[in-house]
C-alpha positions in Angstrom: 128.1 124.6 187.2 126.2 124.7 190.3 123.7 127.6 191.0 124.6 130.3 193.3 122.1 131.0 196.4 123.4 133.8 197.2 124.0 135.4 194.2 120.1 134.0 193.0 118.8 136.3 196.0 120.6 139.3 195.2 120.0 139.3 191.5 116.4 138.3 191.3 113.8 139.8 193.6 111.3 136.4 193.7 114.0 134.1 195.7 114.9 137.5 198.4 111.7 137.1 200.4 112.1 132.8 200.2 113.2 131.6 204.0 117.0 130.3 203.4 116.2 126.6 204.0 113.5 126.7 201.6 116.2 128.3 198.7 118.6 125.6 199.4 116.2 122.8 198.6 115.0 125.2 195.2 118.8 125.9 193.9 119.7 122.0 193.1 117.0 121.3 190.8 117.4 124.8 188.8 119.5 124.4 185.6 120.6 127.9 183.3 120.1 128.3 179.9 121.6 130.7 177.3 120.4 132.0 174.2 121.0 134.5 171.5 119.7 137.7 170.3 116.7 137.0 168.7 116.1 133.4 169.7 112.5 131.9 170.8 112.6 130.3 174.1 109.0 128.9 173.3 105.7 129.6 171.3 102.2 130.5 172.2 100.6 127.3 172.4 103.4 125.1 173.3 103.1 123.1 176.4 104.2 124.5 179.0 106.6 122.6 181.7 109.2 125.5 182.8 109.4 128.6 184.8 112.4 131.0 183.5 113.8 133.5 185.9 116.6 135.6 183.7 120.2 136.0 185.1 120.9 138.6 182.5 119.8 139.6 179.0 116.5 140.8 178.1 113.2 138.8 177.0 110.1 140.2 174.8 106.6 138.6 175.3 104.2 138.8 172.6 101.0 137.4 170.9 99.1 137.9 167.8 95.5 139.5 167.4 94.6 138.3 164.0 97.8 139.0 161.9 98.6 142.0 164.4 101.7 141.7 167.2 101.0 142.7 170.4 103.9 142.9 172.8 102.8 142.3 176.2 106.1 143.2 178.2 109.5 143.4 177.8 111.3 141.8 181.0 114.5 142.3 182.0 117.1 140.8 184.3 115.6 140.0 187.6 112.1 139.3 186.6 110.7 135.7 185.4 107.8 134.2 183.0 105.9 131.4 182.4 105.1 130.9 185.5 101.5 130.3 184.5 101.7 126.5 183.1 103.3 125.8 186.6 100.1 126.9 188.5 97.5 124.5 186.7 97.7 120.8 184.6 97.1 121.4 181.3 98.0 124.6 180.7 99.5 125.7 177.1 101.8 128.9 176.8 99.6 131.5 176.0 101.7 134.1 174.6 105.3 134.1 172.8 108.6 134.3 174.5 111.9 136.1 172.5 115.4 137.1 173.6 116.2 140.6 172.7 119.6 140.7 173.2 122.1 137.6 174.4 120.1 136.4 177.5 120.8 133.9 180.5 118.3 132.1 181.8 117.3 129.6 185.2 114.7 127.0 184.6 112.9 125.5 186.7 110.7 122.3 185.8 107.0 121.4 186.3 107.5 118.3 187.9 110.3 119.6 190.4 108.2 122.8 191.0 105.4 120.2 192.4 108.1 118.1 194.0 109.0 121.3 196.4 105.8 122.4 196.7 105.0 119.2 198.4 107.7 120.1 200.6 107.0 123.4 201.7 103.7 125.0 200.1 104.7 128.6 200.8 106.8 128.6 197.3 102.8 128.2 195.7 101.6 131.0 198.0 104.8 132.9 197.1 104.4 132.7 193.4 100.7 133.4 193.7 101.3 136.5 195.1 104.0 137.9 192.2 101.6 136.1 189.8 98.2 138.5 191.1 100.7 141.5 190.7 100.9 140.8 186.9 97.8 140.0 186.5 97.3 143.7 187.8 99.4 145.2 185.4 97.8 142.9 182.2 94.4 144.7 183.8 96.2 148.1 183.3 97.1 147.8 180.2 93.8 146.3 178.9 92.1 149.5 180.2 94.9 151.6 178.3 94.0 150.1 175.1 90.7 150.6 175.8 90.6 154.2 176.9 93.7 156.2 176.3 94.4 158.0 173.0 98.0 156.8 171.1 100.2 159.7 171.9 99.1 159.0 175.9 99.5 155.6 175.7 102.8 156.0 174.2 104.1 158.5 177.1 102.5 156.4 179.7 105.0 153.3 178.3 108.4 155.6 178.5 107.6 156.2 181.6 106.8 153.0 182.9 110.2 152.0 181.2 112.0 154.7 182.6 110.8 153.5 186.4 111.8 149.9 185.8 115.1 150.8 184.7 115.2 152.9 187.7 116.3 156.3 186.3 115.6 158.3 182.9 117.2 156.4 180.4 116.3 152.8 178.9 119.4 151.2 178.1 117.2 148.2 176.1 117.2 148.7 172.5 113.5 149.6 171.3 112.6 150.0 167.4 109.7 152.1 166.8 107.8 148.6 166.0 108.4 147.0 169.1 107.4 150.0 171.0 103.8 150.5 168.4 103.3 146.6 169.3 103.7 147.5 173.0 101.0 150.9 172.6 98.7 148.8 170.2 99.0 151.2 167.4 100.6 151.3 163.6 104.5 152.1 163.3 103.7 155.5 161.7 101.6 156.8 164.1 104.0 155.8 166.9 107.2 157.4 164.7 105.0 160.7 164.4 104.3 160.5 168.3 108.0 160.2 169.0 109.4 163.0 166.6 106.7 166.0 168.1 108.2 164.3 171.9 112.1 165.0 170.4 110.7 168.3 169.1 109.2 169.1 172.4 112.7 168.4 173.9 110.7 165.7 176.3 112.8 162.8 174.8 116.4 161.7 173.1 116.5 158.7 170.5 120.1 157.8 169.9 120.7 154.1 168.9 117.2 153.1 169.1 117.6 153.8 173.1 115.6 156.3 174.6 116.4 159.1 177.6 113.3 161.0 179.2 114.7 164.7 179.5 111.5 165.9 181.0 110.1 163.2 182.8 108.2 165.8 184.9 106.5 167.3 181.9 105.9 164.0 180.5 104.1 163.3 184.0 101.7 166.0 183.9 101.0 165.7 180.3 100.1 162.1 180.6 97.7 163.5 183.9 96.1 166.1 181.6 95.4 163.6 178.8 93.7 160.3 181.6 
């Protein structure tokens, strides 16, 4: 089934700022891929030849520091990943991508992307703008891992996830181990901090989903600890 350009523009923020004529040229090159929960999309070290846009579902991006798993991002509907392989020939995947739930992706091959760039250089500049924002977030994550204590990292991550999902509820199921991977801490330590936050009435955890009961107090704690 052909991909609907109007639907793509509505569901994927990346495409909203692209001129309609250029989007009309991009869509015929794109194709849909469906994945089950827990399915690997690509592995760290694989040759990168596609960029992916999330039509529905969620994807975890992670790497390993020696034997320790480090979760770099949880991506949801509307976000994209795998773009670095399109920007420079010969680059391999710098992390592994795995689905967190049944997921539908829209993919664009590197060769087709290069063809589109030859037709309109604005596409490359548009991708670069978005990639720079990703780099800024990655640098912030490195700073947090280096200078913030575990409790502050957990509070900050929960607030960021709440902000990303547009409210106080984080609908994606996140285990204590996954959160530990995201903040670079031991699962036991994360479980202890989460229990403290629940006892203080600041968060609620039900069926592995989080609700931020008092975001204002969490924000205040974050500012005090930074």
